[in-house]
C-alpha positions as CSV (number, residue, x, y, z in Angstrom):
1,M,-130.4,-97.5,51.4
2,A,-128.9,-97.6,54.8
3,R,-129.3,-94.7,56.8
4,D,-126.6,-92.6,58.2
5,P,-126.1,-93.1,61.9
6,K,-124.7,-89.5,62.5
7,A,-127.5,-88.6,60.9
8,D,-130.0,-90.6,62.8
9,A,-128.5,-89.1,66.2
10,A,-129.0,-85.9,65.1
11,L,-132.1,-86.2,64.1
12,A,-132.7,-87.8,67.5
13,L,-131.7,-85.1,69.2
14,H,-134.1,-82.2,67.1
15,R,-136.6,-84.2,66.8
16,F,-137.4,-86.2,70.5
17,G,-134.6,-84.4,72.5
18,L,-134.1,-80.5,73.1
19,G,-131.2,-80.2,70.6
20,P,-127.8,-81.4,70.2
21,R,-125.0,-80.0,72.5
22,L,-121.5,-80.1,72.6
23,G,-120.4,-84.0,72.4
24,S,-124.3,-85.5,72.2
25,M,-124.2,-86.0,68.8
26,A,-121.1,-88.2,68.9
27,A,-122.0,-89.9,72.4
28,I,-125.3,-91.5,70.4
29,A,-124.3,-91.7,66.7
30,S,-123.9,-95.7,67.6
31,D,-127.2,-96.6,68.5
32,P,-129.5,-93.6,68.7
33,R,-132.7,-95.1,69.4
34,G,-130.8,-96.8,71.6
35,A,-130.1,-94.2,73.5
36,L,-133.5,-92.3,73.8
37,L,-134.5,-95.8,75.3
38,S,-132.1,-95.8,77.8
39,E,-133.1,-92.4,79.0
40,L,-136.5,-93.9,79.5
41,D,-135.0,-96.1,81.9
42,R,-132.9,-93.7,84.0
43,P,-133.6,-93.4,87.6
44,G,-134.1,-90.2,88.4
45,V,-134.8,-88.5,84.8
46,G,-137.3,-85.6,84.3
47,G,-137.4,-84.6,88.0
48,I,-136.3,-81.8,89.8
49,T,-134.8,-81.9,93.1
50,D,-134.1,-78.4,94.6
51,S,-135.1,-78.0,98.3
52,D,-135.5,-74.1,97.9
53,L,-138.1,-74.6,95.2
54,L,-141.8,-74.5,97.4
55,S,-144.7,-77.3,97.5
56,S,-147.5,-76.0,95.7
57,G,-149.2,-75.3,99.3
58,E,-146.2,-73.7,100.8
59,A,-146.4,-71.3,97.4
60,A,-149.9,-70.7,97.7
61,R,-149.8,-69.5,101.6
62,A,-146.7,-67.4,100.7
63,A,-148.3,-65.5,97.7
64,F,-151.7,-65.5,100.4
65,D,-149.3,-63.7,102.8
66,F,-148.1,-61.6,100.6
67,R,-151.4,-60.6,98.8
68,E,-153.0,-59.6,102.6
69,E,-149.7,-57.8,103.2
70,R,-150.2,-55.9,100.5
71,K,-154.0,-55.2,101.0
72,A,-153.5,-54.5,104.7
73,Q,-150.5,-51.3,103.5
74,R,-153.0,-50.0,101.2
75,L,-155.5,-49.7,103.7
76,V,-152.6,-47.9,105.9
77,D,-151.9,-45.9,103.3
78,Q,-155.6,-44.8,102.6
79,E,-156.2,-44.0,106.1
80,R,-153.2,-41.9,106.3
81,E,-153.9,-40.2,103.7
82,R,-157.8,-39.2,105.1
83,Q,-156.0,-37.8,108.0
84,R,-153.7,-35.8,106.3
85,Q,-156.4,-34.7,104.2
86,A,-158.6,-34.1,107.4
87,S,-156.1,-32.5,109.2
88,A,-155.3,-30.0,106.1
89,P,-156.4,-26.2,106.5
90,A,-159.0,-25.3,104.1
91,P,-157.8,-23.5,101.1
92,S,-159.3,-20.1,100.9
93,S,-160.2,-18.5,97.0
94,P,-157.1,-17.6,95.1
95,P,-157.3,-15.2,92.9
96,A,-157.7,-15.6,89.1
97,A,-153.9,-15.8,88.3
98,A,-153.2,-18.1,91.0
99,M,-155.8,-20.5,90.1
100,A,-154.1,-20.6,86.1
101,N,-150.8,-21.7,87.9
102,A,-152.4,-24.0,90.1
103,A,-152.7,-27.1,87.6
104,P,-148.6,-26.6,87.0
105,A,-148.1,-26.3,90.3
106,A,-149.5,-29.0,92.0
107,K,-147.5,-30.9,89.0
108,D,-144.3,-29.7,90.5
109,N,-145.0,-30.4,94.1
110,A,-146.0,-34.1,93.1
111,M,-142.8,-34.3,91.4
112,E,-141.1,-33.1,94.7
113,A,-142.9,-35.4,96.7
114,N,-142.3,-38.4,94.9
115,A,-138.3,-37.6,94.3
116,A,-138.4,-37.1,98.5
117,G,-139.9,-40.6,98.8
118,Q,-143.3,-38.9,100.5
119,T,-145.8,-40.6,97.9
120,Q,-144.3,-43.8,96.2
121,K,-141.8,-46.1,97.2
122,P,-138.7,-47.2,95.5
123,N,-139.1,-50.4,93.4
124,A,-138.4,-53.4,95.9
125,G,-138.0,-55.9,92.8
126,P,-141.1,-58.4,92.0
127,G,-143.3,-59.4,94.4
128,I,-143.5,-63.0,96.4
129,P,-145.7,-64.5,93.4
130,Q,-143.2,-63.5,90.7
131,Q,-140.2,-64.2,92.9
132,I,-141.7,-67.9,93.2
133,F,-142.0,-68.0,89.3
134,L,-138.9,-67.2,88.1
135,A,-137.4,-69.6,90.8
136,E,-139.6,-72.1,89.1
137,A,-138.8,-70.9,85.5
138,K,-135.1,-71.1,86.1
139,A,-135.2,-74.6,87.5
140,R,-136.9,-76.0,84.4
141,I,-134.4,-74.1,81.9
142,N,-131.9,-75.2,83.8
143,A,-132.9,-78.9,83.7
144,A,-133.5,-78.4,80.1
145,L,-130.2,-77.1,79.6
146,G,-128.7,-80.1,81.7
147,A,-130.1,-82.9,80.4
148,D,-128.4,-85.4,77.8
149,L,-130.4,-85.5,75.4
150,G,-133.7,-83.9,76.5
151,F,-136.2,-86.9,75.2
152,V,-138.1,-87.2,78.7
153,E,-137.9,-83.5,79.4
154,R,-139.6,-83.1,76.2
155,L,-142.4,-85.7,77.1
156,V,-142.6,-83.4,80.2
157,W,-143.2,-80.6,78.5
158,F,-145.7,-82.3,75.9
159,W,-147.8,-83.2,79.2
160,S,-147.6,-79.7,81.0
161,N,-148.9,-79.0,77.8
162,H,-151.5,-81.0,77.7
163,F,-153.1,-80.4,80.9
164,C,-151.9,-77.0,80.7
165,I,-153.1,-74.2,83.5
166,S,-152.4,-70.4,83.1
167,A,-150.1,-68.3,85.2
168,D,-152.0,-65.2,84.3
169,K,-155.7,-66.4,86.0
170,G,-155.8,-64.6,89.5
171,G,-156.4,-66.7,92.9
172,G,-152.6,-67.4,93.0
173,V,-152.3,-69.6,90.1
174,R,-149.4,-67.7,88.8
175,A,-147.0,-69.2,92.2
176,L,-148.3,-72.4,91.6
177,A,-147.2,-73.0,87.9
178,G,-144.1,-74.6,88.6
179,A,-144.8,-76.7,91.6
180,Y,-148.1,-77.5,89.4
181,E,-145.5,-79.2,86.9
182,R,-143.0,-80.7,89.3
183,E,-146.0,-82.5,91.4
184,A,-148.6,-83.7,89.1
185,I,-146.7,-83.6,85.5
186,R,-143.1,-85.1,86.5
187,P,-143.4,-88.1,88.7
188,H,-145.7,-89.7,86.4
189,V,-144.5,-89.0,83.1
190,R,-142.8,-92.5,82.9
191,G,-145.7,-93.8,84.5
192,D,-149.2,-94.5,84.1
193,F,-151.9,-92.1,82.3
194,G,-154.4,-92.6,84.8
195,N,-152.4,-91.3,88.0
196,M,-151.2,-88.6,86.1
197,L,-154.9,-87.7,85.4
198,L,-155.8,-88.2,88.7
199,A,-152.8,-86.1,89.6
200,V,-153.8,-83.0,87.6
201,E,-157.3,-83.0,88.1
202,S,-157.2,-83.0,91.7
203,H,-153.9,-80.4,91.6
204,P,-154.7,-76.7,93.5
205,A,-153.9,-75.2,90.4
206,M,-156.1,-76.8,88.0
207,L,-158.9,-76.4,90.8
208,L,-158.0,-72.7,90.4
209,Y,-157.7,-72.4,87.6
210,L,-160.8,-73.9,85.9
211,D,-162.8,-72.7,88.9
212,N,-164.1,-76.1,90.3
213,A,-162.7,-75.0,93.7
214,R,-165.9,-72.8,93.7
215,S,-167.9,-75.1,91.9
216,I,-171.2,-76.0,94.8
217,G,-173.7,-79.1,93.9
218,P,-176.8,-77.6,93.7
219,N,-178.4,-80.0,96.4
220,S,-175.7,-80.1,98.5
221,V,-175.5,-78.8,101.8
222,A,-174.0,-75.2,100.8
223,G,-175.6,-75.2,97.4
224,I,-179.1,-74.9,99.1
225,N,-177.6,-72.8,101.9
226,Q,-176.0,-70.6,99.5
227,H,-178.2,-70.8,97.0
228,K,-175.1,-71.2,94.9
229,G,-174.1,-73.6,91.9
230,L,-172.5,-75.6,89.8
231,N,-169.1,-74.7,87.4
232,E,-168.2,-77.0,84.3
233,N,-164.7,-75.8,82.9
234,L,-163.2,-78.4,84.7
235,A,-165.4,-81.2,83.6
236,R,-165.8,-80.0,80.0
237,E,-161.9,-79.7,79.5
238,I,-161.3,-82.8,81.3
239,L,-163.7,-84.8,78.5
240,E,-162.7,-82.5,75.5
241,L,-159.2,-82.2,76.1
242,H,-157.4,-83.9,78.9
243,T,-158.7,-87.2,77.8
244,L,-161.6,-88.1,74.5
245,G,-161.5,-85.3,72.7
246,V,-163.5,-82.7,71.0
247,R,-166.8,-84.1,69.7
248,T,-166.2,-87.9,70.4
249,V,-168.6,-90.1,72.6
250,Y,-170.1,-87.2,75.1
251,A,-173.2,-85.0,75.1
252,Q,-173.0,-81.8,77.0
253,E,-175.2,-83.7,79.7
254,D,-172.5,-85.8,80.2
255,V,-170.4,-82.4,81.1
256,T,-173.0,-81.7,83.2
257,N,-173.1,-84.7,85.1
258,F,-169.6,-84.6,85.5
259,A,-169.4,-81.6,86.9
260,K,-171.8,-82.5,89.4
261,V,-169.3,-85.4,90.5
262,I,-166.3,-83.7,91.0
263,T,-168.4,-81.1,92.8
264,G,-166.5,-80.9,96.9
265,W,-163.0,-80.9,94.9
266,T,-161.7,-77.6,96.0
267,V,-158.4,-76.1,98.4
268,V,-158.6,-75.7,101.9
269,P,-159.5,-72.1,103.1
270,F,-156.5,-69.6,104.1
271,R,-158.5,-68.4,106.9
272,Q,-159.9,-71.7,107.9
273,D,-156.6,-73.8,108.3
274,R,-153.5,-71.8,108.3
275,A,-150.9,-74.8,108.5
276,H,-153.3,-76.2,105.1
277,G,-154.3,-73.6,103.4
278,G,-154.2,-73.7,99.5
279,E,-153.8,-77.7,99.9
280,F,-156.5,-80.1,97.8
281,T,-159.5,-81.5,99.7
282,F,-162.6,-83.1,99.2
283,N,-165.5,-81.0,101.4
284,P,-168.6,-83.0,101.2
285,R,-170.5,-80.2,102.1
286,L,-170.0,-79.2,98.4
287,H,-170.8,-82.0,97.0
288,E,-174.1,-82.7,95.2
289,P,-175.0,-86.0,96.6
290,E,-176.7,-88.2,94.4
291,P,-175.5,-91.0,91.5
292,Q,-174.4,-89.7,88.0
293,T,-174.6,-90.8,84.9
294,V,-171.4,-90.8,82.6
295,I,-171.2,-91.6,79.2
296,G,-173.9,-94.5,79.7
297,K,-172.4,-95.6,83.2
298,V,-173.7,-95.1,86.2
299,Y,-171.5,-94.0,89.2
300,P,-172.9,-94.1,92.7
301,D,-172.7,-91.1,95.4
302,L,-169.4,-92.0,97.2
303,G,-168.2,-89.2,97.6
304,L,-164.5,-88.3,96.6
305,D,-164.4,-91.9,94.8
306,Q,-167.3,-90.9,92.5
307,G,-165.1,-88.7,90.8
308,R,-162.0,-90.7,90.9
309,A,-163.9,-93.7,89.4
310,V,-165.3,-91.3,86.6
311,L,-161.1,-90.3,86.1
312,A,-160.4,-94.1,85.5
313,D,-162.7,-95.2,83.2
314,L,-161.7,-91.9,81.1
315,A,-157.8,-92.7,81.3
316,R,-158.5,-96.4,79.9
317,H,-161.4,-95.2,76.8
318,P,-160.4,-95.6,73.2
319,A,-161.4,-92.7,72.5
320,T,-158.6,-91.0,75.2
321,A,-155.8,-93.7,73.4
322,K,-157.1,-91.9,70.4
323,H,-157.0,-88.2,71.1
324,V,-153.3,-88.6,73.2
325,A,-151.8,-90.7,70.4
326,G,-152.6,-87.9,67.7
327,K,-151.1,-85.1,70.0
328,L,-148.4,-86.8,70.5
329,A,-147.4,-87.6,66.8
330,R,-148.2,-84.1,66.2
331,Y,-145.8,-82.7,68.5
332,F,-143.0,-84.9,67.9
333,V,-143.1,-85.9,64.4
334,A,-144.9,-84.0,62.0
335,D,-148.2,-81.7,62.1
336,Q,-150.1,-84.1,59.6
337,P,-148.5,-87.6,60.8
338,A,-148.9,-90.5,59.5
339,Q,-152.2,-92.4,60.4
340,T,-150.2,-95.9,60.6
341,L,-148.2,-93.6,63.2
342,V,-151.4,-92.8,64.8
343,D,-153.0,-96.4,65.2
344,R,-149.6,-97.6,66.7
345,L,-149.5,-95.0,69.4
346,A,-153.0,-95.8,70.3
347,K,-152.8,-99.4,70.2
348,S,-149.8,-99.1,72.9
349,F,-151.8,-96.8,75.3
350,L,-154.6,-99.1,75.3
351,D,-152.5,-102.3,75.4
352,S,-150.5,-101.3,78.0
353,N,-153.5,-99.3,79.9
354,G,-152.3,-96.4,79.5
355,N,-148.5,-96.8,80.1
356,L,-146.5,-93.6,79.5
357,K,-143.3,-95.1,79.3
358,E,-144.5,-98.0,76.9
359,L,-146.1,-95.2,74.9
360,A,-142.5,-93.0,74.8
361,R,-140.9,-96.3,73.7
362,A,-143.6,-96.9,70.9
363,L,-143.3,-94.0,69.6
364,V,-139.4,-93.7,69.7
365,T,-139.5,-97.6,67.6
366,A,-142.3,-96.8,65.2
367,P,-140.4,-96.1,61.8
368,E,-142.8,-93.4,60.6
369,A,-141.2,-91.4,63.5
370,W,-138.0,-91.6,61.6
371,T,-139.0,-91.5,57.7
372,A,-141.2,-88.4,58.2
373,A,-139.6,-84.9,56.6
374,R,-138.3,-82.5,58.9
375,S,-140.6,-80.1,58.1
376,K,-141.9,-79.4,61.5
377,L,-141.0,-75.8,62.7
378,K,-139.9,-75.7,66.6
379,P,-142.5,-73.6,68.9
380,P,-140.5,-70.7,70.4
381,G,-139.9,-72.3,73.6
382,E,-137.8,-75.4,72.0
383,W,-136.1,-73.3,69.6
384,I,-135.0,-71.2,72.7
385,V,-133.5,-74.1,74.3
386,A,-131.8,-75.7,71.1
387,A,-130.1,-72.6,70.5
388,L,-129.0,-72.2,74.3
389,R,-127.8,-75.7,74.3
390,A,-126.2,-75.0,70.8
391,T,-123.9,-72.3,72.3
392,G,-123.4,-73.8,75.7
393,V,-125.0,-71.0,77.0
394,T,-127.1,-71.0,80.7
395,P,-128.0,-67.7,81.5
396,P,-127.3,-66.8,85.3
397,D,-130.8,-64.3,85.3
398,I,-133.7,-65.9,83.9
399,R,-135.6,-63.3,83.0
400,P,-134.1,-62.3,79.4
401,V,-135.3,-65.9,78.6
402,M,-138.6,-65.2,80.2
403,Q,-138.4,-61.9,77.9
404,A,-137.9,-63.9,75.0
405,Y,-140.4,-66.3,75.2
406,N,-142.9,-63.5,75.7
407,M,-141.3,-62.0,72.6
408,L,-142.0,-64.8,70.6
409,G,-145.4,-65.7,71.5
410,M,-144.9,-68.6,74.2
411,P,-144.9,-67.2,77.2
412,L,-144.0,-69.8,79.9
413,W,-146.7,-71.6,81.7
414,R,-149.1,-68.9,80.2
415,P,-151.2,-70.0,77.5
416,S,-154.1,-68.2,76.1
417,A,-156.6,-71.2,76.4
418,P,-157.0,-73.9,78.3
419,K,-156.1,-76.0,75.1
420,G,-152.6,-74.8,75.3
421,F,-150.1,-73.7,72.9
422,S,-150.3,-75.0,69.3
423,A,-147.9,-77.8,68.2
424,D,-148.8,-76.8,64.7
425,S,-146.2,-75.1,62.6
426,A,-148.4,-72.5,60.6
427,D,-149.2,-70.9,63.8
428,W,-145.4,-69.9,64.5
429,I,-144.5,-68.8,61.0
430,D,-145.7,-65.5,61.6
431,G,-143.2,-64.9,64.5
432,L,-140.2,-65.8,62.4
433,S,-138.9,-62.0,62.3
434,E,-139.2,-62.3,66.2
435,R,-136.8,-65.0,66.3
436,L,-134.6,-62.9,64.2
437,D,-134.4,-60.5,67.1
438,V,-133.8,-62.9,69.8
439,A,-130.7,-64.7,67.4
440,N,-129.5,-61.9,66.9
441,E,-129.3,-60.5,70.2
442,L,-128.1,-64.0,71.6
443,A,-125.4,-64.0,69.1
444,R,-124.2,-60.8,70.1
445,R,-123.9,-61.6,73.8
446,V,-122.0,-65.1,73.2
447,A,-120.1,-64.4,69.6
448,S,-117.0,-63.5,71.3
449,L,-117.4,-67.0,73.4
450,V,-118.1,-69.6,70.6
451,D,-116.5,-70.4,67.1
452,P,-119.3,-69.9,64.5
453,Q,-118.2,-72.8,62.4
454,G,-117.9,-75.4,65.6
455,V,-121.1,-74.8,66.4
456,V,-122.5,-75.9,63.1
457,D,-120.9,-79.3,63.9
458,I,-122.8,-79.3,67.3
459,A,-125.6,-78.1,66.2
460,L,-126.5,-79.6,63.4
461,G,-123.4,-82.3,62.0
462,P,-124.4,-83.5,59.0
463,L,-127.9,-82.2,58.6
464,A,-126.0,-79.0,57.3
465,T,-126.3,-78.3,53.6
466,A,-123.8,-76.8,52.2
467,E,-125.6,-73.5,51.3
468,T,-126.0,-73.3,55.1
469,R,-122.4,-73.5,56.2
470,Q,-121.5,-71.7,53.2
471,A,-123.8,-68.7,54.0
472,I,-122.0,-69.0,57.9
473,A,-117.9,-69.1,56.6
474,R,-119.1,-66.0,54.3
475,A,-120.7,-63.9,57.4
476,E,-119.4,-60.5,57.9
477,S,-119.2,-61.0,62.1
478,R,-119.1,-64.1,64.1
479,P,-122.4,-62.8,66.0
480,Q,-123.9,-62.5,61.9
481,A,-122.8,-66.1,61.9
482,L,-123.9,-67.2,64.6
483,A,-127.7,-65.7,64.0
484,L,-127.3,-67.3,60.7
485,L,-126.6,-70.8,62.2
486,L,-130.2,-70.1,64.5
487,M,-132.1,-69.1,62.0
488,A,-130.8,-71.8,59.5
489,S,-134.1,-74.5,58.4
490,E,-132.4,-77.0,59.3
491,F,-132.4,-75.9,62.7
492,Q,-135.8,-74.1,63.1
493,R,-136.9,-77.4,61.9
494,S,-137.2,-81.0,64.0
């Protein structure tokens, strides 16, 4: 039975892209697969060019300066308070009746002082790290809303979550989250997995997030002098999550040895080098000075190149191909993808030596990627962006969008663990009631600007069932009609 090209166009945009927007379904209806493949070859796709956004080094230094200024201000305030208390006359013992009224009077005086601005400064808005974070978030969302199909942007999101960091980590990671994605993920999303792996693991955001910046070889110069030691967090997550997969071909000894290999992978201290503080550096004083055996292979001590050699081998390992293929198929196609699809993707990964463009091509051209039922629930971030694209909204203020992300349990660049956000539908089902709240709020804001019946055709086209169209047509108001559309199963699933 011949497939409906319009239905395939809608499926392409929901399953592989970021959802349809005005005119996108008709634009690719003649060749949906070809349109997706063509996007992979488009110059500049997947990048963000914005001169106002800071590099990771610039962001790190700005955040450091902000923290130092805040610390200095606290010390000044504490000293002023100490001097005020020292110069105040000693209180005499008040009568019992006066003591009874002391607490209310103190409260009243504090309120008056606050009102006069004596002890509490007015809210000056978000601090520098949060300002940087919001600027990066706005750039990311705008890139998603402006993408023709969003296939490459979805690939960025996949790899960013695969190699996730968390802005909730201390040490200035919040200010680096957006720059990390722009510098370590986007340039390589159509390139080589090994190059992306090296860029990710040597990025200051990752080194800070998984504590490798403070890892010291026990027998290094610094380890001997400072009696400080190894941190295995980054080494473990590289093996378990980033490359080989949990409980595959490595043992605990490999984790420990690999952790020794990447000692010295750290960041430039701000006070040591003001011009390059917060940037990646290899510090030989921290590096464990010995050959190490990782998964049966001995790697001589070549300093920084020892770690590069291990990463290069991990990037080409068959276990890595299998792990990446399974995650990619689950993210785009189904919670339990066909094994033939996973095998096809793993073969492409190995045959191309980790060429990620070829891997994406293999995904789009695989028959199993198109015949799988539309049973996969979109994660919150993808559903929010799909809703904005369908209604044609580009929010002038990114903060309500970030609040929606938070409400739905998928705060941007803030996973609760190094494994990232789940791609399994079961993990997001319980949040459907919160999605209804978000859908109602968005519908209320845009109802006067869009026609619900028109949005059905833009967002779903032939995927919309007769029942969904009828429910929207019978809605009591435009906001209700739009909310019904955004909550429809056809819109929720990819």
